[in-house]
N, C-alpha and C positions, 0 to 999 in steps of 0.2 A: 196419566203422568207423562211428562216429557220423555222422549226417545233417548235412552241412555247412550246411544251411539254418538250423540252430540256432546263433545267434551266441555264445550264453553256454554254455560247456561244463558239463556236469553233474559237480559235485565228487564226489570219492570219499573213502572212508575205510577203514582197516584195521580190521575188527571182531575179527579174530583173525589170528594168523600164517598167511599164505597165503589169507586170506579178505578180499579187497578188494571193496567193495561200493559202489554208487551211493548218495548221500545221499537220494535219492528212490527208495523201493522200491515196486514195483508190486504192489498187493494184489489177490488174485483172489477176494475174497469174493462179488463180483457174480455169479460162476458159479453158486453155490448159489441165489442169488435168481432167476436166469434159469431154472434147472432145477427149481424148487419145484413145478411142475405134472407132474413126472415125465419130461419130455421133455429128453433130454440134448443138449448142443451138439455139432456135428460137430467132432471134435478137430483135423482138418486146417485147417478154415476158421477156427476159433478160434485155433489156433496161428499162422496167418497174420497175424491181428491183433497177437499178441504179438510176432511177429518184427519188425513195423514199430516197436514200442517198442524192442526191443533194438537195432535198427540206428540208432536215434536217440540211443542211449546209455543208455536206460532198460532196463538189462539185468539187474536184480536183481528177482526175483519171490518173493512170499510167499503161501503158501497153507496149507491144512490138511486133515486126513483127512476132515472133514465139509463142505468147500467143494465139494460136487457132484463133477464130473469134473475139477476144476482140476489135480490131480496128473497125470492122463492127458494133458491138453492140454499141460501143461508138459513131460512126457516126449516128446511129439510135437515140441515145439519144440527141445529140447536135443539131440535126436538128429539134427537137420538139419545139413547141412554148413555150416560158418562160424558155428555157434552154440555152439561150445566154451566161449566166454567167459561164457556166461550163468550167473548164480548163482541157485540155486533153494532156497528155505527152505520147510520144511513143519512142521506141528505134529502131534503125537500126543496126543490127548485121551481116554484110556481112562475107562471107568467105574470107580470105586473097587472094588477086588477084589484077590485075590492078584496079586502082581507077581513071579512067579518068573522065572528066566532064560528059560524056554521061552516064557512069555507075552509078556514084553517083546521077545524077538527076533522073535516072530511079528508083533507090532505094527510093528516097524521094518521087517522084511522086506517086509510088505505095502506100506509106503510105497515101498521101493526098487523093487518090481515095477511099481507103478503109475506111477512116475516114469521107469522104464526106465533105471535108473542103478545103479552099483555102490557109490556113496557119496553120502550126502546132505550138501550143503554145510553147512546149519545145521538140526538137529533141535531143535524147540522143544516143550517138555513143559507140559501144563496138567493140574491136578488140581482136582477139584470140591470136596473137603472135606478140609482139613487135619487134622480130627479123626480121619480114617483115616490112620495113619502110614505106610501102605504106599507113599506117594508117594516116601519116601526109598529104599525098595527098588528102585522103578522107576528112580530117578536113578542109583543105583549100577550097575544093569544097563545103562543107557544109557551110562554112562561106560565100562563094560567094552567096549561095542560100539564106542565112539569109539576106544578103544585098539586094538581089532581092525582098524579101518580103515573100518567101514561108515558112519561119521559123521565129518564134518570137525570140527564144533564143536557145543557144546550150549548151547541157550538155554532160557529158560522163558518162559511167557506168563501174564499176570494174576497174578503173584506179588506179595504186599505186601512191604514192606522186611523185616519180621521173619522171614518164612519164606524170603525169598531169603538173608538173613544165615545162617539156620539151615542151608540147603543148602551155602552156601559154607564155613561153619565145619566142616562134615562132609567137606570136601576135594573136593566135586564142582566140576570146572572149568567153571563157567558164564561165558559171554562176553556174554550179552545177556538183557534181560527186555522182552517186548513188552507194552506197556500203553497204555491211553487217556491222551492228553495233549493238551490244547487251551486256547484261551483261556477256554473254558467249564469244562473239567475240568482243574484246575491241581494236583491232588494229587501228581503225579509230581515236582513241583519242590521238594518237602519232604524227608521222611526217605529217600525212595528215591534221590534224587539224591545226598544225603549219603553214603549207603551205596555207591553206585556209585563215588564219588571214592575211598573207602577201599579198595575191592576191585577197582578198574579193570574195572568191568562197564559196559556201554552199554545204553541204552535204545533200543528201536524203537517209535516213537510212532505209534499209530493214532488214528483219530477226529479228527485234527487239524482237519478241516473240518466235523466233525459231520455226516457223511453228505451234505454239500452245503449245509447250512443256512448255513454261514459263507461267504456269497457275495453279490455284488450282486443276485442274483435275489431274495433274501429281504429285502433292506433296504427298510424302509418298507412291508412287506406285512402283511396281517392274519394273525393266528394260524391255522395250518391246522387244520381240523376233521376231515379225513379224509386219512390217510397209508396208501399201499398197499405201499410197499417196506420191507423189513425194516430196512435201515440207518437211514432216517429215523425209523422207529418208535422205534428204540433211542435215537437222539440227541435226539429230542424229549423223552424222559424226562430226559436229562441237562440240557436247557435249563430244564425245569420245576424240577428239583432245585436249579439254580444261581440261581433267582430269578424265573423266568418269562419270558413272551414280551416284555413291555415292557422289562424290564432287558436282555434279549438284544438288542433293538433299539438300545439305547444302546451296547451293545458293538459291533454292527455299524457304527453311525454313527462311533464313535471310530476303528475300523479303516479305514473308507472315507475318512476325513479324512487319516489317515496315509498311506494308499495314494495319494490325490490329490497329496499333498506330494512323494511319490517317483516318481510316474507309474507305479504298479503297482496291481494289484487288491487288494481287501481280503483276499481268500483268500491272496494272497502275503504280506501283513502277518502274517496268522494263522500261516502256515507258518514264516516267518522268526522269529517270536517263540519258537516251540518249538525250532527248530534252533539258536538261539543259546544254549540251555541246555547247559552243558558235558557233561552226562551223555548227551545225545542224539546217537546215531550217524546216525540217518535218520528220516524220517517216511514213513509208508505211504500212498500215494495209490491210488485206485481205478483199475485198468486197465480202461478202457472198451472192452468187446468189441463191443457193439451200439449204443452211444450216442456222443455227440460227444466228441472227444478234446481234452485241454487240455495237451498236452505243451509247446507253445511258451509258454503262459502260466506253467506251472509253472517253467519255467527262469528266469523273471524273479525268482524268489525269491532267487537268488544275484547279482543285479545291483544290490543296494542293501543298506544296513544301517540298522537302527533306531537312533536316537539317543536321548539322555536325555529330550528333550522328547516323543518318541513313547512311551517307556516310561511316563513320567508320566502321559500321557493315558490309557493303558490302565489304569494302577494306580488312577486316579480312578474308573474304571467298576468294577474289581475290588472296590474298597471298598464299593460298593453292591450287589454280588452276594453270594450265599451260596456257601460251599465245598461241592462235592460231598461227601456224608458218607463217613466211613471212609477207608480206604487203598486203593491200587490193587488192583483184582480183587474188592473186596468186593461190587461190583454183581452178581457171579455167586454169591455165597455167603450173603448175608444181607440183610435189608431195609434200605433200599428197593431192590428189584431192578430195576436200570436196564438191562434187556435188551430186545430186540425183542419177546419174548413176555411180558414183564412178570414177575409173580411166579413164582419158580422153586421155591418151597417144596415144591410136590408132587414135583418131581424129587428135590430133596435129602432129603425125607422117605421117598422110596422106596429110598434107599440103606440097606441093612441095616447095623446096628451090627457092627463087627468082633468085639466081645465082648458078647453079649447078657446081659441079666439072667436069672438062674437062680432060680426060686422055691424056698424052703425047704420041703422035703417035710413037715416036722413043725411049722413055725411059719408059718401062712398069711399073716401080716402082714409077712413079711420076704422079701427077694430079694437076691441078690448078683451082682456083676460081678467076673470075674477077668480080668486083663490079659495073663496069660501069663508073667509074671516067674517065674524059676526059684525065687525065695524064697517065693512064695505057698504052695505045698504043703509046703515045708520048715518054715515058720514058722507055718502055719496061719492065714492071714489072706486077705482079699479086697481088691480095689481100692476097691470101694464097696459099702456095704450100705444097703438101704432098709428102715426100720422105720416102717410106716404112711406118714405124709407126710414124714418126715424122712430125709434121705440124708447119710450120713457117708462121707467119702472119706479113705482112708488117706494117710499121708505118702507123697508121689510124687516120685520122681526122674526124671531124663531117661534112662530105660533103655528102649531099643528092642528089642522082641522079648524073648528069654529074658535076655540079659545084655550087650547092647551099650550102652556109655555114649556118649551123644550129646554132642558138642562140649565136651569136658572143660575147655577153656580159655575158655569163653564163657558167662558166667552168664545174659546176656540171652537167648542162643539156647536155653540149657537151660530157662529159665523159659517160653519160647514152646512148646517141646515138652511141658513138664510140664502147662501149662494146656490145651493141646490134648487131652492124655490124660485130664485131670480132666473136661473138658467132655464128652468122648466117653462116659465112665462115667456122667455125669449123664444124658445123652441116652438111654442104654440104659434108665435108670430113668424115662423120660418127663419129665426136667427139662432146664434149660439154664442158662447163666451168670446169667440174670435171677433164678433162684431161690436163687442162693448168698447166704447170710447171714453167713458167717464164712470167712475165710481165715487160715492161719498160715504164715509164711515163715521158713525157717531158713537163714541164710548163713554161710559159712565166712569171708567177707572183706567187712567193711563197705564197702570201696570198690566193691563190686558193687551197692550199694543202689540207685543211680539206674537202672542198666540193668534190674535186676529190677523195680523199681517201675514204670518206663515199660511194660514188658511186661505187668504186672498191670493197669495202667490201660487198656491196649488192650482187654483182655477185659471189664473190669468198670466202665468209666467211666459207662455208661448206667444201671447199677443197682448202685451201690457197696455192697459188704458191709462189715461190721466186719472189721478186719484187725489182725494183730500180726506184727511183723517183729523177728526176733532174730538176733544173731550168736552162733554156737556155735563150739566149739573145732575140731570136724571133723565130717564126715559119713562114713558107711561107704561106701567106694568112691570113684571119681574125680569126685565131684559137688561143685559149688559152691553148690547150692541144693536145697532140699527143701520141698514145699508140701502142706498138708493143707486140706480144705474141708468145709463143711457147708451143706446146702441144705434148704429147706422148700418143698414143693409147694403148700401153702396155709397161711392164717393159723391 
């Protein structure tokens, strides 16, 4: 039972049928930070700390395959008497590669074994590069394991709105998306929240306190010059991207004044602002295993409500801030890389292309990329051919693997998949979307123009190519859109 010393009960929400969770989820990323020197925590002692959280009503825990021994510690906790009501979420974050049934099952079984359970309450999936389409194979196999009973519900993590919509259009039963969301990083309040309303998906918000920066401790303080823990290294990058330390101090001051008005902390204000977003099921707070705990203060989040004056005060500061660039999850996939380690291009560049460029044995200035479509050998064409510095990409449809048509009823989702496929072919030739100089788009229905154009804009807004968009009578196969492209590596 929850500790009676806490006067305000912790609200709960149904994330999925049979999955009732606390609206404050305890995140266990701190375990990886504590174990980065190679010394693991004692699972029994660490589980004792988590048990105190669970008994106080904070009984929902979030972790990942790379959060050190967090899964093992949680397994110790959930197998104790009286802890049957604990909810445990984990993430599987594989390196891009083949996602066969055997590989996916092995990844999930490892999570089950480490957590000492027969069923994962919420399995969340992360993928490093959407240009490798095998993330859809992985989600299909995860869905099969859900139906088998090894997984209670499926979530994703760090998915942008476009790729979450693509997965949903493919029939994957996704209940949640875990993303960064805070007064500093407000990206999730836009297209992602709109999508969640249409598909009844919920957000799990992390980074709501920016690694502890959004607190009285940092109000009026000089900009830090040395940061030692991973979490604050990461969120200092977000603060810089949002306008810098001086503007951040204005934000803290506004939240502090709102907190004084309501008799709560500025951290409570920051969390309440995120939690009042309709798409947000819960925020993820750090479970302190070796540091001071803030359970009583966190409960104050639910003892007050922001009013119009409060929101206007925050909006006035937002108007002076910069939006964190891109969509949710872009910080892991493209510049500026807003992660603890900074630039991840070395990691992304080490991922081998799914379909490499093959040199022409007779014409040394040419190379070709084949994408595996069954029509390529029949019709005698390739996905993309490079001639010197010029790259020509064939008309491309949303065909996954040999012949699977992606999202037949969703032109926007098809466009996202097509442009991922085109960019993957370009990268195999040493180019990227910034090298594209022309695109041609063929639609079967002019009503799809806006959805397709918005998807095109997400890929090319920074380096707009010449573009032609045409309505045609029909395309071959169950496709609503087909796109071709041309790129130049140099002038």
